[in-house]
Structures are given as C-alpha cells and as structure tokens.
N, C-alpha and C positions, 0 to 999 in steps of 0.2 A: 505493500499500498502508500500512497506518497502525503503525505500531507507538508501544507507550503502557509508559512504562519510568515505578516507580515510584520520588521522592523520601525518602527518612526514612520518612514515614508515608504509610497508606489512603489521606490528605487530597487529597494533593496525586501528580500525572503528570506523567512530559514526553510529552506526545501532537510523534509529527515526522508527516508528510503529504507525501509526494510522488505529483504526476499534469501533467500535460502542460500544465496554467495556472499551476502555482505545486507548491514548495519550501517545508516550514511545520515548525518550532520553535515551540511554547506552551507552557507552563505553565498544565492544568488546577489551579486552585489553588479549594478547596471552603472552605478553612477561613476564606478572604475572599470566596467567591465573586464568583472574576473569571479570566479567562480574559488569559495575558499574550502578545502574538507578541514573543518578542526574538531571535526570526531568519528571514528568506522571502528567499526571490526569485521575483518571479510575474512574465512578463507578459500575465496576466491578470487585473488588481489588483480586481475586480468577482469571481470567479471565487476568488479568496482570502478577498473578505471577505466571502460566501456561504457556504464553507465553515467560518468561524470564528467565525460570528452561528448556522448550526447547530451545532458545539459546544457553542460557549455555551449557546443553549435544554438543551439535552440535558442539560446538566452542570450547571442553573439558577442559571446566575451572574446577577451583578446588572450585572457593567460585564466591557464587553472592550478590552484598551490594547493598542497596538500603537506596535513598538522601529520606526516607519519612515523609510527611506532619503530623502536630498534633493527625490529626484524622484517622490516616489510623496506625500511629503502632503496636497496637493491635491486627489489626488484623492477620496485614505480623504474627504476633505470632503466630495465630491460625494454621496457614499454614506452620510454620514449622519454621520461624526464630528466630532468635537470636537478644535481644537489646543489643550493641556495646557500644555505646555513645552518645550522644547527641549535638549538640551545641544549647546555646538559642538566637543566632539571625540570623543564615546561612542564611534564607530566606527574606532576607527585612527585620528582625528584629526578622522574628519569629523561633519557635523549629526545625533544622530538628533533624529528630531520625536515625543513621543510624545501620539500618536493616540488619542481614546475613544471605544467607544461607548457608551451609558447603556443599559439591557435591563430596566428597571424603573425606575418614578417612586420609588422611594426611596433611590434614589443618585448621583437627579440632583441635584439642592439641596441644599444645605446653607444651615441657619441663621446656623453661625458664621464665614460669606466675611466680616462688619464685621469683625465683632473682630479677625482673623484678618490681616484689611490693614492695619487701627491695628499691632496688634504690630508686622510687618512694614515698615511706611512709617518708625515711630520709630527701628528699626534702620537703615535702608536712608537718613537721612535724617542722621544722624549722623557721624563719621571714624570706620575704622576702626582708630586707634589708642585711642580712646576711648569705645569701646564696652566697658563692661565695667569692673574696676580691675586696676593687676596687680598678679594673683594669687601669683606670682614665690615670694615669700618665703612663699608659705605652703607652700609645697607642694615643703618643704629638705627636711619629714619623708618624703617618698611615695617611692618604687619603683616604679617599669615593668616586666614581665618576662611571657612570652608565658604564653600558659594549657598549667599539665600535665594530665595526667590525671589525678592527686592534687585536683584544684581543680571536678574536672567536679559533684560533687556540691552540694558547696557555687555553685558559678552560676547553677545547676539551680534552687537553694531560693531565689536569690534573685532572677532572673527568677520564679518563683512567686509573693512575698512583694511584688515592685514591681509585676506586672502581672494582672488580669486575666484580660485575654484578649491571643493575642502572635499575629504573623501567621506566623513561621518557628515550628518544631516544638522549641521551648526544652525543653519533659519529655520528650527523649526524648534520654538520651545518645549516640544517634547523631550528632544532629546537631553534640554538640562538637566529640568526637570526630576526627572530621574536621579542626576545627578548630584540632587539637594535630598537623596534618601538617607535617611541614618544609616539603614542595613545593607544596602547598595554599594555602588559605587560614587566614589567619593573628585571632589571638585576642588580646590583649593585656590581661592588668592589671591595677589600679594597687592598689599595700598601701601600710598606715597602719598599722608595729605589728601586723604579719603579717599582718594583714588583713585582704580584699580591700572598697578601696573606693571605685573605679570598673573596668569593663568596656567593650572598645570592636573591631568586628572588622573584618576585611576580605573584601570576597567578590568575587575577581579570575577575572575573567572576558578568562583570555587572549589567547583566539578574535581578542575588542575589544580588545585591551591597553585594557581598562576596569576599575576595582576600585571599588567601591560599601561607604562609609564606614556600620557597622550595629552593631546591635546596641549603643551610645551606654547607658548607664546609668550613675550616679554615686548612689549611695547617701545618704538622705539629709541623716544625719549630716556630711558631705562635700558640701555641696553649699555654691555662697558661694567654691571655695576655688579651682580653677581646676586641678579633676581633670584634669576630659575635653578642657582646652585640651592636657592636658600628654602626654596618653595620643592624641590627635591627631598631636600635634609629633610622635610615637614614632613610630604608624604611619605616615607618614609620608615617614620614617628608613627605615623596611624594604621600602617601598611603591616608594620612589626605585630601588632595587635590583633591582626585576623589571622594566624598561625596560618599563613603564605610560604610555600617555599622560592619559587621563582618571579623577579621583578627581571622587566623585560621592557624592552624600547626598542621602535621602530621611527629611523630618525633621518631625516634629506641625507641625503651623500651631499650631494653641494652645499651645504652649508655649514663652513667650520664649528663655530659658536656651541652647536650647541649637541653635534661629538664630541670636544673639546672633554665640553661640562661633565656627558656622562663616560667617559674614559677617567677626567679628573676621579667621579666620586662611585670610583673602582666596578663598573660595570667593563664586560669585557668583551671583545669585539667576536661576533659571532658568523657574518657572513656579508651578502648583499644583495637583496632583494630586487631585480630588472625589470622596472618600468611599472613596478610595483600598481601603483595607486595616484589618480589627477587630483592635482595639488599645484596652487598656485600655477591652475592655467595648463600643466601640462603632465605627462606624468612621469614622474619621478623616480629613481633609485634610493632605496629608503637601507641602509645601513641598519644592523641587527645586532642590538647592549643587550646584552643581563649578566644577573645579578643575584646569586641565590644567597638569600636570609635566614634559613632553618639554622 
C-alpha cells in the first residue's frame, strides 16, 4: 500500500510504501526536485531502488538521496548510485551512508567544486582553535532566546530578504509555528538591542537520535562578531538534554564562514552533496558536518 502525507506545503510530501520486498519512507521534495529516502528496510535492494527511481521519474526529480545502512551502501553502488558522504553516528550511534543517484545531467556535475575544495582545504589545514578570531568580547551585548509566536512575521521577512530561494517553506507561518513547540524542534534567536541578529534551528529526529542544525542566518550588519558560534553553543546545550547521539549540519560549500564555524565548534567533515538543494537562487553543493554528543 502507499500512503502520502503533506508536509507544510503542496510541494513536499511524505511517501510510505510497504511490500513483501521492502518498506520505505521517502520525502518527495518538489521544491528542490529530489527524493530523500530517510528510512527503509529491504530484503531486496534492487526492488527498493526500482521503486525509488519510478517515484523520482514521476515526480520529475533530478536527484535521489538514500540514507543507507552499513550493510547496503555497496549494493546501491552496484545499481548506479554514488557515495557522497558518511556520518558515523546518525542511526542511534551507527553510521549512515549518503548514497545518491542523479536522474538528469544538470544535477550530476558542478563547476564550483574546485573553488569549494580550496575553501575546505584552507579551513581543515588549520588548528580548530585558530579558525577565526576570538569573538567572545563582541558578543557581550547579544542575548539568546527561543523563538516566540510574536517573532514569526519578522523571521519570515528575514528569510525572504536574505535568500532568493530556500529549500524549506520559510514563507509559510506553519513552518515556524512548529519550531515554537516546547516538545518538538527548536529555533533560537540572537538579539541585539531588542532586534533579531541571528537565527538557528534544530530539526530533531527522535527515532534515530539525531538532530540537524539548520536555518542558520546572521544578518549582514552582525556578521564577523561570533553570533553564529554563540547560537550553536546555546543550541547544543539544549540538545544535550534530549538524549541525542548525533548532531549534524549541511552547510553551503561555497560560503567560508559557516563552514569555518562548524569546524571550529568541533564538527567533522563527512563529504559533500552535489547540487543538493535550491538555495540562494540555484542548486548548491552542501558540505556535511557531524558531531557525536553521546
């Protein structure tokens, strides 16, 4: 049987399929023309891969991403998938292998890879303590708090001003209303003189004991002051209370500051997802950063 459930907007749906050969849960993300297989069990990987490809074709997706288990990733390689990254503790302390299949030529390659490799090399060849200056003195006038309902319209305006396009439905109030829930996901706000200076959120996956640090924004006039590093510190403190094991973030590979702050904060580079999502007006490559907090 197949079950489809809308998530926030008509462009994204959660697809579930159960057969004798496999059970799968996938996100059909028409906004970024991709299928993300976030959970599955399969005794026949070939049958699963065939179903996913049919789903991708019907959805006119350009890319399929499978969050593969340890014993399956090489089977996917034999079916035309590519290994793009690894997170060592994503599945309740066990690794996930991010396996991708490209369904159209415009998603397969990227002219930005060489420059992004240079950015990453410059960051990784330095000691973590030497990446960026100590900005703690610049943050003394900033405060951190949880997103409130009264903030939502302002936050929506910020995302609209900063990003030409964005992979999450930040134009919809319901997206942020979920982030104000005390038991669910979390969004934190950095304030300077009662005005929002920076934003970060955590998309928590209690099933796999992991959380994605996402929606990272520092307003232009507050950049270079350590605001995002401070937001990450506060968010990690809150997530440590959730009994999670894995924290990770997918950062824009061509933007040095956000990659530098993840490295400085102890995250490990785990690969790059090519043409992963529509952000900033085009498909961009995303670096994988992971930290175990067990």
